[in-house]
N, C-alpha and C positions, 0 to 999 in steps of 0.2 A: 707053663710048666705043669699046672694042675688041670688044665682045660678051662673053657670059657666060663664055667660056673664057680671056679675057685682060683681067683687070681690075686696075688699080692704084689704090689709095686713098691720098690724102695727108691726114693727120689735121689739119694746121694750115697756116697761112700767116703771113707776117709783113707788117709795114707796107710794106716795099719791093716786095711783089708787085704787078706791073703798073706800077711806077714807073720813071722814067728811071734810068740808071746814076748811081751816086753813093754817098755815105756816109749810113747810116741808123743807128738805135739799136734794140736788141732786148735787153730785160732789163738795161739799164744797160751793155751792151757795144756797141762800135762794129762795125757790119756794113758790108762793102764789097760793093755790088751792081754786077755787070758782066754784061750780057746776061742769061742765064737763071740765073746763079749768084750766090749771096749767101754770103760767107765771113767768118769772124772772123779777126783777126790770129793767127798761129801762135805766140804768145808763150809758151805753156806746154809746147811740145814734144810734144804728144800727137796731132798730126795723122795719124800713121801707125797709131794703135791705136784711135781713136774718131772718130766722125763720118763714116764711110764704110762701104759694104757691100763689104768686101774680105776675102779669107781671112785669118783671124787677128785681125781687128778686132772689138771689142765692138760689138754692135748688138742692138736689140730689133726683131725682124721678126715680124709677126703673120700667120699663114696662116689664111685664111678659106675656108669651103666655098661652094657655089653660092648658099646662102641668106644669105651674109655673116655666118655664125656662126663664132666662134673655134674653130679646130681645134687649133692648136699655136702655141707661142711659141718662136722660135729665138733 
């Protein structure tokens, strides 16, 4: 979409993808879709440490080379 020097791959999608705003289910959890965002309730208090690509948060980010081969996991 951006050319071979700016590619982002999304590994999965959920039932709410492309659907109207509303409440959906994912793995037995309630998901709230509004616009481009689908979120879970923040009931376990972990929203600042998981689930986002921010400094200090836990994340699995895969870096691929131009042939889409795995180079590194961050």
